[in-house]
C-alpha positions in Angstrom: -31.9 -49.1 -116.5 -28.7 -51.2 -116.8 -28.8 -54.6 -116.8 -25.7 -56.7 -115.1 -24.4 -59.9 -116.0 -25.2 -62.5 -113.8 -22.4 -65.2 -114.9 -19.4 -65.5 -113.0 -16.1 -63.7 -114.3 -12.8 -65.0 -113.8 -10.0 -62.7 -112.0 -8.7 -61.3 -115.7 -12.3 -60.3 -116.8 -13.0 -58.6 -113.7 -9.6 -56.4 -114.0 -10.2 -56.0 -117.8 -13.7 -54.8 -116.8 -12.2 -52.6 -114.2 -9.7 -51.2 -116.6 -12.6 -50.4 -119.1 -14.5 -48.6 -116.8 -11.2 -46.4 -115.8 -10.3 -45.8 -118.9 -13.6 -43.8 -120.1 -14.0 -42.3 -116.8 -10.5 -40.9 -117.4 -11.2 -40.1 -121.3 -14.2 -38.0 -119.8 -12.0 -36.1 -117.2 -9.4 -34.9 -119.9 -11.8 -34.1 -122.4 -13.6 -31.9 -119.5 -9.9 -30.4 -118.5 -9.3 -29.5 -122.0 -12.8 -27.8 -122.2 -12.2 -25.8 -119.0 -8.7 -24.8 -120.4 -10.9 -22.7 -123.2 -12.8 -21.0 -120.1 -10.0 -21.0 -117.8 -10.4 -16.9 -117.3 -14.0 -17.1 -116.7 -13.6 -20.1 -114.1 -10.9 -18.3 -112.3 -13.0 -15.3 -112.4 -15.8 -17.5 -110.6 -13.5 -19.1 -108.5 -12.3 -15.5 -107.0 -15.8 -14.1 -106.8 -16.2 -14.6 -102.8 -12.7 -12.8 -102.3 -14.0 -9.6 -104.3 -17.7 -10.1 -102.7 -15.6 -9.9 -99.2 -13.0 -6.8 -99.8 -14.9 -5.1 -102.4 -18.4 -5.5 -102.2 -18.3 -4.4 -98.8 -15.9 -1.4 -99.4 -12.7 -3.1 -97.7 -10.2 -1.5 -99.5 -9.6 1.1 -102.3 -10.0 0.9 -105.8 -7.3 -1.6 -107.6 -7.1 1.1 -110.7 -8.9 3.8 -112.0 -10.3 4.6 -115.5 -7.4 4.9 -118.2 -5.7 8.0 -117.8 -6.2 9.0 -121.6 -10.1 8.6 -121.1 -10.0 11.1 -117.9 -8.0 13.4 -120.1 -10.4 13.4 -122.9 -13.2 14.1 -120.6 -11.3 16.8 -118.8 -11.0 18.7 -122.1 -14.7 17.9 -122.9 -15.3 19.6 -119.8 -13.6 22.5 -120.5 -14.6 23.1 -124.2 -18.1 22.8 -123.0 -18.1 25.0 -119.9 -19.9 24.2 -116.8 -23.1 23.2 -116.8 -23.3 22.2 -120.5 -24.2 18.8 -122.0 -20.9 18.1 -122.9 -19.8 18.3 -119.4 -22.4 16.3 -118.0 -21.9 13.7 -120.5 -18.5 13.8 -119.5 -19.1 13.4 -116.1 -21.7 10.3 -116.7 -19.0 8.5 -118.7 -16.4 8.8 -115.7 -18.8 7.7 -113.2 -19.5 4.6 -115.3 -15.9 3.9 -115.9 -15.2 3.9 -112.2 -18.4 2.0 -111.5 -17.3 -0.7 -113.3 -13.7 -0.8 -111.8 -13.1 -3.8 -109.4 -12.5 -2.7 -105.9 -10.4 -4.2 -103.2 -7.0 -5.6 -103.1 -6.3 -7.8 -106.0 -4.8 -11.5 -105.5 -1.0 -11.8 -106.2 1.2 -14.3 -107.7 4.3 -14.7 -105.4 6.1 -16.8 -107.5 6.5 -17.4 -111.4 4.6 -20.8 -111.5 2.0 -19.8 -108.8 -0.3 -18.1 -111.3 -0.1 -21.2 -114.0 -0.6 -23.6 -111.3 -3.7 -21.9 -109.7 -5.4 -21.8 -113.5 -4.4 -25.5 -113.6 -6.0 -26.3 -110.4 -9.1 -24.5 -111.1 -9.2 -26.0 -114.4 -9.0 -29.9 -112.7 -11.8 -28.8 -110.3 -13.8 -28.0 -113.1 -13.0 -30.8 -115.0 -14.1 -33.1 -111.8 -17.4 -31.5 -111.7 -18.2 -31.8 -114.9 -16.9 -35.3 -115.8 -17.4 -36.5 -112.0 -20.9 -38.0 -112.1 -20.0 -39.5 -115.6 -16.8 -41.1 -113.9 -18.6 -42.4 -110.6 -21.3 -43.6 -113.4 -18.7 -45.9 -114.6 -17.5 -47.2 -111.2 -20.9 -47.9 -110.2 -21.2 -50.2 -113.2 -18.3 -52.0 -112.3 -19.2 -52.4 -108.2 -22.8 -53.1 -108.8 -22.6 -55.9 -110.6 -21.1 -57.6 -107.3 -24.1 -56.7 -105.5 -27.7 -58.2 -104.5 -30.8 -56.6 -105.7 -31.4 -55.0 -102.4 -28.0 -53.4 -102.0 -28.3 -51.8 -105.4 -31.7 -50.3 -104.6 -30.6 -49.0 -101.6 -27.5 -47.3 -103.0 -29.5 -45.7 -105.7 -31.8 -44.2 -103.4 -29.0 -43.0 -101.1 -26.0 -41.8 -103.8 -28.1 -38.8 -105.3 -29.1 -37.1 -101.7 -25.4 -37.8 -101.0 -24.3 -35.8 -104.0 -27.1 -33.2 -103.5 -25.8 -32.7 -99.6 -22.6 -32.3 -100.7 -23.5 -29.7 -103.6 -26.0 -27.8 -101.0 -22.7 -27.6 -98.6 -20.6 -26.3 -101.2 -23.0 -23.9 -102.5 -23.4 -22.6 -98.8 -20.0 -22.0 -98.2 -19.5 -20.5 -101.5 -22.3 -18.0 -101.1 -22.5 -17.4 -97.6 -20.0 -18.3 -95.5 -16.7 -17.8 -97.1 -17.3 -14.4 -98.2 -18.6 -13.5 -94.5 -15.5 -15.0 -93.2 -13.0 -13.4 -95.6 -14.7 -10.0 -95.0 -13.8 -10.6 -91.4 -10.2 -11.7 -91.9 -9.7 -8.9 -94.3 -11.1 -6.2 -92.2 -9.4 -7.3 -88.9 -6.5 -5.0 -89.1 -6.8 -1.2 -89.9 -6.2 -0.4 -93.3 -3.9 2.8 -92.6 -1.5 0.3 -90.8 -1.5 -3.1 -92.5 -2.1 -3.5 -96.2 -3.5 -6.8 -97.3 -1.4 -8.5 -100.2 -3.1 -12.0 -100.3 -1.7 -14.9 -102.4 -3.9 -16.4 -105.2 -2.4 -19.7 -104.1 -3.4 -19.4 -100.4 -6.9 -17.9 -101.4 -7.8 -20.8 -103.5 -6.0 -23.7 -100.9 -8.4 -21.5 -98.4 -11.5 -21.7 -100.7 -11.4 -25.5 -101.5 -10.5 -26.7 -98.2 -13.7 -24.8 -96.7 -16.0 -26.1 -99.6 -14.7 -29.5 -99.3 -15.2 -29.6 -95.7 -18.7 -28.1 -95.6 -19.9 -30.6 -98.3 -18.4 -33.6 -95.7 -20.5 -31.7 -92.8 -23.6 -31.8 -94.9 -23.7 -35.6 -95.3 -24.2 -35.7 -91.5 -28.3 -36.9 -91.7 -27.2 -39.7 -94.3 -24.4 -41.0 -92.1 -27.0 -41.0 -89.1 -29.6 -42.8 -91.1 -27.1 -45.4 -92.7 -25.8 -46.1 -89.1 -29.5 -46.7 -88.2 -30.3 -48.9 -91.0 -27.3 -51.0 -90.6 -28.0 -51.6 -87.2 -24.8 -50.3 -85.7 -26.4 -47.6 -83.6 -30.0 -47.3 -82.1 -32.1 -44.4 -83.1 -32.6 -43.3 -79.3 -28.6 -43.0 -79.0 -28.7 -40.0 -81.3 -31.3 -38.3 -79.0 -29.7 -39.1 -75.8 -26.5 -37.3 -77.3 -28.2 -34.0 -78.5 -26.3 -31.9 -75.9 -22.8 -33.3 -76.8 -24.1 -32.8 -80.6 -24.9 -29.3 -80.2 -21.4 -28.7 -78.3 -19.3 -30.6 -81.1 -21.5 -28.4 -83.8 -20.0 -25.1 -81.8 -16.5 -26.9 -81.6 -16.2 -28.1 -85.6 -17.9 -24.0 -86.0 -14.9 -22.7 -84.4 -12.3 -25.0 -85.9 -13.4 -24.6 -89.3 -14.3 -20.9 -89.8 -12.5 -17.5 -89.0 -12.4 -16.4 -85.2 -15.4 -14.4 -85.4 -18.9 -15.3 -84.0 -20.8 -14.6 -86.8 -18.9 -17.1 -89.0 -18.8 -19.8 -86.1 -22.6 -19.4 -85.9 -23.4 -19.6 -89.5 -21.6 -22.9 -89.7 -22.7 -23.9 -86.0 -26.3 -23.4 -86.9 -26.8 -25.5 -90.2 -25.1 -28.3 -88.0 -27.4 -28.3 -85.5 -30.4 -28.3 -88.1 -28.8 -31.0 -89.9 -28.5 -33.3 -86.6 -32.1 -32.5 -86.0 -32.9 -33.7 -89.5 -30.7 -36.7 -89.0 -32.9 -37.5 -85.6 -35.8 -37.3 -87.8 -34.5 -39.7 -90.7 -33.3 -41.7 -88.1 -37.0 -42.6 -86.7 -37.9 -43.0 -90.1 -35.0 -45.5 -90.8 -35.6 -47.7 -87.6 -37.0 -50.9 -89.2 -40.3 -52.0 -88.4 -40.9 -54.2 -85.6 -37.8 -53.0 -83.7 -39.2 -52.0 -80.1 -37.7 -48.9 -78.0 -35.3 -50.4 -75.7 -36.3 -49.5 -72.4 -33.8 -49.2 -69.1 -34.3 -52.1 -66.8 -35.7 -55.0 -66.9 -38.8 -56.4 -69.3 -42.1 -57.1 -68.3 -41.4 -61.0 -67.1 -38.6 -60.3 -65.2 -36.0 -61.3 -67.6 -33.0 -59.2 -68.3 -32.8 -56.4 -71.3 -32.1 -57.9 -74.4 -28.5 -56.7 -75.6 -28.1 -54.4 -78.3 -26.9 -57.1 -80.5 -29.8 -59.3 -80.2 -32.2 -55.8 -81.1 -30.1 -55.1 -83.9 -32.0 -55.6 -87.5 -30.8 -58.0 -89.9 -30.2 -55.3 -92.4 -27.5 -56.2 -95.2 -27.1 -59.8 -93.8 -26.9 -62.2 -96.7 -29.5 -64.8 -97.3 -27.5 -68.2 -97.1 -29.9 -69.6 -99.6 -29.0 -66.5 -101.8 -26.4 -67.2 -104.8 -23.4 -64.6 -104.2 -22.8 -62.9 -107.5 -19.6 -62.9 -109.2 
């Protein structure tokens, strides 16, 4: 466990500490970027897999290229020399089937500018570097910020941050493996292949992939946001329950905005959003501080008017006047 210095620091010492944290985080990101450059082809293949799952795995498109013509000619000669039904002909047929099975199907992504492929590879490498070195850079930022927090605030953030990162990763994985391939399949097969030939830009595909994955990662933060609002006293737990119908409508609208215009993709996003809202309601009830009575409409039992939301607001996060402020 990291021990934080309790002494007061001058402005210059704070700036020097911040500079050290930023330098260490930047060095980690640069090192991860150099490592990603060495693995840029496998990383690009991973980034493009949802595209080929959509247009190739479901048969939307033709083979990008067949086996090598020289290999095909050699196999034909083997069939002619061996004769029909011979072992040589059977082996030639098996080799050709294996070659065609290993050929990627579906339209390839294209680069429309000289610099497009280079910039796309750099973008993928930067994203990979942030994924690898991001936790270390975030830890450096935490070291700088946590020194100015009270102990209870540090404990609360230590519990929330891992769940937040896990929720973001879950949203990204859901988009990568489920939502994006299905949405791309719908878009790729919308127009008949004999009328429209798909030519998809590499830069446009990566932008679409990045936008949806980041958006889904942010959407999956919904339960934690609801829990934080309850713990801070800004919103009461019953407010979320009373507005459940509005939340269902909002989930459908968000699903329609962030996904391709097909019912399946919209439901694939709206469904998890509704489940996340219900999970947030459960966390909201658990996050209601003990002793906070459920508010009732109308007057109280003694005839006095009901207390306001401000008077019922829990004193979470308020500083104790007797507690010395950290530096």
